[in-house]
VMD Tcl script that draws the C-alpha trace (Angstrom):
set ca {
  {-66.81 -12.97 11.52}
  {-66.64 -16.74 11.61}
  {-63.70 -18.50 13.30}
  {-63.14 -20.67 10.25}
  {-59.92 -22.31 11.44}
  {-61.27 -23.00 14.90}
  {-64.58 -24.21 13.45}
  {-62.66 -26.83 11.50}
  {-60.84 -27.89 14.68}
  {-63.88 -28.47 16.90}
  {-63.98 -32.00 18.29}
  {-60.56 -32.79 16.85}
  {-57.10 -33.35 18.31}
  {-54.45 -30.91 17.18}
  {-51.07 -29.81 18.44}
  {-51.23 -27.03 20.97}
  {-49.40 -24.45 18.81}
  {-51.80 -24.90 15.91}
  {-54.83 -24.07 18.05}
  {-53.19 -21.01 19.59}
  {-51.99 -19.89 16.11}
  {-55.60 -20.11 14.83}
  {-56.81 -18.09 17.77}
  {-54.13 -15.47 17.24}
  {-54.84 -15.13 13.50}
  {-58.53 -14.52 14.11}
  {-57.87 -11.75 16.68}
  {-55.37 -10.15 14.33}
  {-58.05 -10.04 11.60}
  {-60.29 -8.03 13.90}
  {-58.06 -5.00 13.36}
  {-56.48 -2.46 15.67}
  {-57.82 -2.73 19.17}
  {-56.73 -3.46 22.72}
  {-56.30 -7.11 23.52}
  {-56.30 -8.91 26.85}
  {-56.38 -12.49 27.93}
  {-56.95 -14.91 30.78}
  {-55.92 -18.54 30.89}
  {-57.71 -21.05 33.11}
  {-56.08 -24.40 33.81}
  {-55.80 -27.13 36.34}
  {-53.04 -26.77 38.93}
  {-51.44 -30.00 37.69}
  {-47.80 -29.48 36.66}
  {-48.54 -31.58 33.57}
  {-50.19 -28.46 32.11}
  {-46.79 -26.86 31.53}
  {-46.93 -27.34 27.73}
  {-50.43 -25.94 27.60}
  {-49.39 -22.80 29.48}
  {-46.15 -22.41 27.50}
  {-47.85 -22.70 24.10}
  {-50.52 -20.10 24.80}
  {-47.88 -17.73 26.20}
  {-45.54 -18.12 23.28}
  {-47.97 -18.41 20.37}
  {-50.64 -15.91 21.49}
  {-49.63 -13.68 24.40}
  {-46.17 -12.77 23.16}
  {-47.59 -11.63 19.82}
  {-50.70 -9.73 20.85}
  {-50.77 -8.60 24.48}
  {-49.45 -5.25 25.64}
  {-46.17 -5.05 27.54}
  {-46.61 -5.62 31.26}
  {-42.97 -4.54 31.59}
  {-40.36 -4.04 28.89}
  {-40.18 -7.22 26.83}
  {-42.59 -9.00 29.16}
  {-46.11 -9.87 28.14}
  {-48.41 -12.10 30.17}
  {-52.02 -13.21 30.37}
  {-53.84 -13.17 33.66}
  {-54.11 -16.77 34.78}
  {-55.90 -18.90 37.35}
  {-54.94 -22.44 38.18}
  {-56.84 -24.64 40.58}
  {-57.90 -28.23 41.08}
  {-60.17 -29.13 38.18}
  {-59.64 -25.97 36.11}
  {-62.65 -24.28 37.67}
  {-63.52 -20.75 36.53}
  {-63.28 -18.39 39.50}
  {-66.11 -15.83 39.56}
  {-65.09 -12.24 38.87}
  {-61.70 -13.14 37.41}
  {-63.01 -12.09 33.95}
  {-64.01 -8.71 35.35}
  {-60.54 -8.26 36.86}
  {-58.97 -9.24 33.55}
  {-61.10 -6.70 31.69}
  {-60.08 -4.00 34.17}
  {-56.39 -4.86 33.74}
  {-56.42 -4.65 29.97}
  {-58.76 -1.70 29.50}
  {-55.83 0.60 28.90}
  {-54.95 3.28 26.40}
  {-55.84 6.96 25.91}
  {-58.79 6.39 23.61}
  {-61.91 5.22 25.49}
  {-63.63 4.48 22.19}
  {-61.00 1.95 21.11}
  {-62.56 -1.53 21.04}
  {-61.36 -4.21 23.46}
  {-60.98 -7.97 22.90}
  {-60.71 -10.32 25.87}
  {-59.69 -13.93 25.12}
  {-60.45 -16.59 27.76}
  {-58.51 -19.80 27.18}
  {-59.92 -22.71 29.22}
  {-58.20 -26.09 29.37}
  {-59.37 -29.11 31.24}
  {-56.98 -32.06 30.88}
  {-56.73 -35.82 30.72}
  {-53.97 -38.42 30.42}
  {-53.90 -40.22 27.08}
  {-51.90 -43.37 26.30}
  {-51.77 -45.68 23.29}
  {-51.53 -49.31 24.50}
  {-51.61 -52.66 22.65}
  {-55.17 -52.98 23.84}
  {-56.15 -49.50 22.50}
  {-56.45 -46.00 23.82}
  {-56.42 -45.47 27.58}
  {-57.50 -42.25 29.26}
  {-57.08 -40.89 32.76}
  {-53.57 -42.07 33.65}
  {-50.19 -40.48 33.03}
  {-46.68 -41.84 33.42}
  {-44.54 -39.40 35.41}
  {-41.64 -39.67 37.82}
  {-41.39 -43.40 37.17}
  {-44.94 -44.28 38.09}
  {-48.60 -43.91 36.99}
  {-50.83 -41.21 38.38}
  {-54.26 -39.93 37.50}
  {-54.79 -36.98 35.18}
  {-56.92 -35.13 35.87}
  {-56.63 -36.20 39.49}
  {-59.36 -33.81 40.60}
  {-61.89 -35.06 38.08}
  {-60.94 -38.64 38.88}
  {-61.73 -38.01 42.58}
  {-64.98 -36.42 41.55}
  {-66.00 -39.47 39.49}
  {-64.96 -41.87 42.28}
  {-66.87 -39.93 44.96}
  {-63.82 -40.12 47.19}
  {-63.75 -36.73 48.84}
  {-65.81 -34.09 50.65}
  {-63.34 -31.34 49.78}
  {-64.71 -27.93 48.94}
  {-63.46 -28.01 45.35}
  {-65.27 -31.32 44.81}
  {-68.50 -29.80 46.04}
  {-67.98 -26.89 43.60}
  {-67.38 -29.24 40.69}
  {-70.43 -31.32 41.64}
  {-72.62 -28.18 41.65}
  {-71.22 -27.02 38.35}
  {-71.60 -30.33 36.54}
  {-75.18 -30.58 37.74}
  {-76.27 -27.19 36.46}
  {-79.53 -26.88 34.51}
  {-80.90 -29.92 36.46}
  {-78.80 -32.33 34.39}
  {-76.72 -34.72 36.53}
  {-73.69 -35.14 34.30}
  {-71.79 -36.93 37.03}
  {-74.41 -39.68 37.18}
  {-74.26 -39.98 33.38}
  {-70.49 -40.26 33.46}
  {-70.65 -42.98 36.14}
  {-73.33 -44.99 34.33}
  {-71.71 -47.59 32.05}
  {-74.91 -47.75 30.04}
  {-74.60 -44.05 29.20}
  {-70.83 -43.56 28.93}
  {-68.30 -46.19 27.99}
  {-66.06 -46.65 31.05}
  {-62.93 -46.59 28.90}
  {-63.79 -43.08 27.76}
  {-65.16 -41.77 31.02}
  {-62.11 -39.67 31.98}
  {-61.91 -38.05 28.52}
  {-65.63 -37.27 28.45}
  {-65.47 -35.82 31.97}
  {-62.72 -33.45 30.87}
  {-64.69 -32.38 27.79}
  {-67.80 -31.82 29.83}
  {-65.94 -29.81 32.43}
  {-64.28 -27.58 29.82}
  {-67.62 -26.81 28.15}
  {-69.29 -26.14 31.49}
  {-66.49 -23.79 32.62}
  {-66.74 -21.89 29.32}
  {-70.46 -21.39 29.98}
  {-69.60 -19.98 33.42}
  {-67.15 -17.53 31.90}
  {-69.85 -16.46 29.38}
  {-72.31 -15.87 32.22}
  {-69.79 -13.54 33.88}
  {-69.18 -11.72 30.58}
  {-72.92 -11.14 30.11}
  {-73.27 -9.51 33.49}
  {-70.35 -7.03 33.20}
  {-71.15 -3.31 33.05}
  {-69.00 -2.29 30.12}
  {-68.35 1.26 28.89}
  {-66.62 0.43 25.59}
  {-67.20 -1.90 22.67}
  {-65.92 -5.30 23.84}
  {-65.62 -8.74 22.31}
  {-65.11 -11.88 24.37}
  {-63.69 -15.01 22.79}
  {-64.02 -17.99 25.17}
  {-62.25 -21.13 23.89}
  {-62.76 -24.43 25.67}
  {-60.30 -27.30 25.13}
  {-58.94 -30.43 26.69}
  {-55.17 -30.92 26.99}
  {-54.25 -34.54 26.16}
  {-51.27 -35.22 28.39}
  {-48.87 -38.00 27.40}
  {-45.20 -38.97 27.36}
  {-45.08 -37.54 23.83}
  {-45.74 -33.82 23.23}
  {-49.15 -32.85 24.59}
  {-51.97 -32.11 22.18}
  {-55.25 -30.20 22.36}
  {-58.84 -31.35 21.76}
  {-60.93 -28.31 20.86}
  {-64.37 -28.48 22.43}
  {-65.91 -25.22 21.26}
  {-65.90 -21.42 21.54}
  {-68.21 -18.62 22.54}
  {-68.06 -15.22 20.84}
  {-69.88 -12.46 22.71}
  {-69.92 -8.98 21.13}
  {-70.96 -6.02 23.29}
  {-71.79 -2.79 21.44}
  {-74.03 0.23 22.07}
  {-76.64 -1.49 19.92}
  {-76.76 -4.53 22.16}
  {-75.11 -7.93 22.68}
  {-74.76 -10.77 20.23}
  {-73.66 -14.24 21.30}
  {-72.58 -17.12 19.08}
  {-71.51 -20.60 20.20}
  {-69.95 -23.29 18.02}
  {-68.95 -26.56 19.52}
  {-69.81 -29.65 21.52}
  {-72.63 -29.68 24.03}
  {-72.22 -30.53 27.75}
  {-74.11 -33.83 27.85}
  {-71.45 -36.59 28.02}
  {-73.97 -39.30 27.10}
  {-74.08 -37.81 23.60}
  {-70.38 -37.93 22.83}
  {-68.93 -40.46 20.40}
  {-65.25 -41.09 19.86}
  {-63.36 -42.23 16.80}
  {-59.95 -41.60 15.28}
  {-58.85 -40.06 12.02}
  {-55.24 -40.22 10.86}
  {-54.27 -41.27 14.35}
  {-55.92 -38.29 16.00}
  {-58.97 -38.17 18.20}
  {-62.29 -37.09 16.77}
  {-65.20 -36.48 19.15}
  {-68.74 -35.73 17.89}
  {-72.25 -35.97 19.20}
  {-75.05 -38.33 18.28}
  {-77.14 -35.18 17.85}
  {-76.00 -32.08 16.00}
  {-73.46 -29.98 17.86}
  {-74.68 -26.58 18.93}
  {-74.14 -23.63 16.61}
  {-76.36 -20.62 17.18}
  {-76.48 -16.85 17.40}
  {-78.49 -14.97 20.00}
  {-79.10 -11.29 20.25}
  {-79.23 -10.24 23.88}
}
mol new
graphics top color blue
foreach p $ca { graphics top sphere $p radius 0.5 }
foreach p [lrange $ca 0 end-1] q [lrange $ca 1 end] { graphics top cylinder $p $q radius 0.2 }
display resetview
């Protein structure tokens, strides 16, 4: 079943509620089944709108009651919006409820990296956010990574993750001949979101599951600004696990920042690649 609404959103800037509404509609079309979710974000307080929108537009509609009138996704928040190994397994255990062990399960993983976005007389500016009467970096963790300013453990983790598959994406992001410096912070956030979604997928593929399960893994970048925040959809994985085997489909941007190109349409960002974006199905 194609994610038609989300397909049309890939690489484009939309309001947060529209993206979460599209995700909700797709899951509803899958029919009666158990539904669970995990949200993965940066610890930055600027991600409040991102958290609120997913909770109100997706979780409150589809998740089971944690307590009476209270529904909530599992969530992890850390510096750089890094996926924490095994958190998908824990999420699956939490939401594998109900009396019927044959009832299918859907787990939605919502991943948001983030970046400050500002319209200036000179053009778009990324990586800085006005808050509390001053400018600060957003995402601060990814900015520190790009500047090489820290030996902190989370920086080492991000370095390892963004160099997976023997591709040094950090070097590409730092190279002005590969990535336009004005777009570096945006492209770093996109790259990170796509990489983290791949890490979630890897965990999903290794789970020992005893019921039919579908994983929807959506990678986005929150565009933080003084106006209402928006969402740049990077791509999604759909992994279906059945007794007959596993089928994986990915639609979206790749994780090589040197291939990204940026333009605007109707005042909204549009990111595409100078080679075709990935769209494939794999039987596992």
